[in-house]
C-alpha positions in Angstrom: -3.1 -22.1 -4.1 -1.9 -18.6 -4.7 -3.4 -16.0 -2.4 -4.2 -13.6 -5.2 -3.7 -13.1 -8.9 -2.7 -9.9 -10.7 -2.7 -9.2 -14.5 -1.1 -6.1 -15.7 0.7 -5.0 -18.9 3.3 -3.0 -17.1 5.9 -5.0 -15.1 6.6 -2.2 -12.6 2.9 -2.3 -11.5 3.3 -6.0 -10.9 6.4 -5.3 -8.8 4.5 -2.8 -6.8 1.8 -5.4 -6.0 4.5 -7.9 -5.0 6.0 -5.4 -2.6 2.6 -4.6 -1.0 1.9 -8.3 -0.7 5.2 -8.9 1.2 4.7 -5.8 3.4 1.0 -6.2 4.2 0.5 -10.0 4.4 3.8 -11.0 6.0 5.3 -7.8 7.5 8.7 -8.7 6.3 10.0 -5.3 5.2 9.5 -2.9 8.1 12.6 -2.7 10.2 14.2 -5.7 8.5 17.5 -6.2 6.6 16.5 -7.0 3.1 18.5 -8.2 0.1 17.7 -7.9 -3.5 19.7 -10.4 -5.5 20.3 -9.5 -9.2 18.7 -6.1 -8.5 18.8 -4.8 -12.1 17.1 -1.4 -12.2 16.6 -1.5 -8.4 12.9 -1.5 -8.3 12.5 -4.2 -5.7 15.2 -2.7 -3.5 13.7 0.8 -3.8 10.2 -0.6 -2.9 11.5 -2.4 0.1 13.2 0.8 1.4 10.0 2.8 0.7 8.0 0.3 2.7 10.1 0.6 5.8 13.1 -1.8 5.5 15.8 -0.9 8.0 18.5 -1.7 5.5 18.5 -2.9 1.9 21.5 -4.6 0.2 21.2 -4.7 -3.6 23.5 -7.0 -5.5 24.2 -7.2 -9.2 27.2 -8.2 -11.4 26.4 -5.6 -14.1 28.0 -2.2 -13.3 25.7 -0.5 -15.8 22.7 -1.9 -14.0 24.0 -0.7 -10.7 24.5 2.8 -12.0 21.0 2.8 -13.5 19.6 1.6 -10.1 21.4 4.4 -8.3 20.0 6.9 -10.7 16.5 5.5 -10.0 17.1 5.9 -6.3 18.0 9.6 -6.8 15.0 10.1 -9.1 12.6 8.7 -6.5 14.2 9.8 -3.2 16.1 12.8 -4.3 19.7 13.8 -3.7 21.1 13.6 -0.2 21.3 17.4 0.0 17.8 17.8 -1.4 15.1 19.0 1.0 12.7 16.5 -0.5 15.2 13.7 0.2 13.7 10.6 1.8 15.5 8.5 4.4 14.9 5.5 2.2 17.7 6.4 -0.1 20.3 6.1 2.6 19.0 2.7 3.5 20.0 1.1 0.2 23.6 -0.1 -0.4 24.4 -1.3 -3.9 27.1 -4.0 -4.2 28.7 -5.3 -7.4 29.0 -9.0 -6.9 28.2 -12.3 -8.6 25.3 -13.6 -6.7 26.4 -17.2 -7.2 29.6 -16.4 -5.3 28.1 -14.7 -2.3 28.9 -17.6 0.0 32.6 -17.4 -0.9 32.9 -13.6 -1.2 30.8 -12.7 1.9 30.6 -15.7 4.2 29.3 -13.7 7.1 26.4 -12.0 5.1 23.1 -12.5 6.8 19.7 -10.8 6.1 16.2 -11.3 7.3 14.4 -11.3 3.9 15.5 -11.8 0.3 13.3 -10.6 -2.5 14.4 -11.2 -6.1 13.5 -11.5 -9.7 16.2 -13.9 -10.9 17.0 -14.8 -14.5 14.6 -17.5 -15.6 17.4 -19.8 -16.8 16.5 -19.8 -20.5 19.9 -18.5 -21.5 22.0 -19.9 -18.7 20.5 -23.2 -17.6 20.1 -23.5 -13.9 21.0 -19.9 -13.0 17.6 -19.4 -11.4 18.4 -22.3 -9.1 21.8 -20.8 -8.3 20.1 -17.7 -7.2 17.8 -19.7 -4.9 20.7 -21.5 -3.3 22.4 -18.1 -2.7 19.2 -16.6 -1.3 18.7 -19.6 1.0 22.2 -19.3 2.3 21.8 -15.7 3.6 18.1 -15.4 4.5 17.2 -15.9 8.1 13.4 -15.6 7.7 12.2 -15.9 4.2 12.9 -15.7 0.5 10.5 -14.3 -2.1 11.4 -15.1 -5.7 9.7 -14.9 -9.1 9.7 -18.0 -11.4 7.9 -19.1 -14.5 4.7 -20.9 -13.6 5.7 -23.7 -16.0 8.6 -24.6 -13.5 6.3 -24.9 -10.5 6.7 -28.6 -9.9 10.4 -28.5 -10.4 10.9 -25.7 -7.9 8.8 -27.4 -5.3 11.0 -30.5 -5.6 14.1 -28.3 -5.6 13.0 -26.6 -2.4 12.5 -29.9 -0.6 15.4 -32.0 -2.0 18.1 -29.4 -2.4 17.3 -26.6 0.0 16.1 -29.0 2.6 12.8 -27.2 3.3 9.6 -28.9 4.5 7.0 -29.2 1.8 4.7 -26.6 3.4 7.6 -24.1 3.7 7.7 -23.5 -0.1 4.5 -21.9 -1.3 3.2 -19.9 -4.3 1.7 -16.8 -2.7 0.7 -15.1 -6.0 0.2 -16.0 -9.6 1.1 -13.2 -12.0 0.8 -12.5 -15.7 2.6 -9.6 -17.3 4.3 -8.5 -20.5 8.0 -9.2 -20.5 9.8 -6.6 -22.7 12.7 -7.8 -25.0 15.9 -7.9 -23.0 18.4 -9.4 -25.3 19.3 -9.0 -29.0 18.0 -12.5 -29.7 14.5 -11.6 -28.6 12.4 -11.2 -31.7 9.0 -10.2 -30.2 8.3 -6.7 -28.9 7.0 -8.2 -25.7 6.0 -11.6 -24.4 3.1 -12.3 -22.1 4.2 -14.8 -19.5 2.8 -16.5 -16.4 4.9 -16.1 -13.3 4.7 -17.4 -9.7 5.7 -15.4 -6.7 7.2 -18.0 -4.3 7.7 -17.6 -0.6 10.3 -19.9 1.0 10.1 -20.0 4.8 13.6 -20.4 6.1 12.8 -20.4 9.9 
């Protein structure tokens, strides 16, 4: 069963709670090399850096997303020559890359922890599982990943059969509910309230 449940209308508040969960319950940020796959606006990467990660690698294929993420870093940590600048900004490296090709493009890539909010696979079937494969291939300790609660049984089986993890190594550590804002032109609703699981995959 999930260790806690959080309901909040603002997704960034949910993300903050996720980051605190990883940092406080498992201690898998401080001093660690962390990767954020499909970083988008960079909120997970920024949070990992703020909570003490030694180095954060943030990957995304969308150049516009990377530029937005970098702007967010400057907005939170300040410019490098600003007296208010925080060391956290220097710890984040943004990389333009197709997450699904990481094994080919960066075969030596290795991190301690992966934290990610992958696409749910509604537009591109199976893309969420592609992200999980990529994360499992580079994480030495653990992977934290958000997935729709409705896919829980499938993900549990995927972790065991495809990723080769023991049954107890893939667990839901939080059950979340938040408003998902419209992202694509085909989205008709202003927002959609969805149930999401935060999974922890123990890699070692």
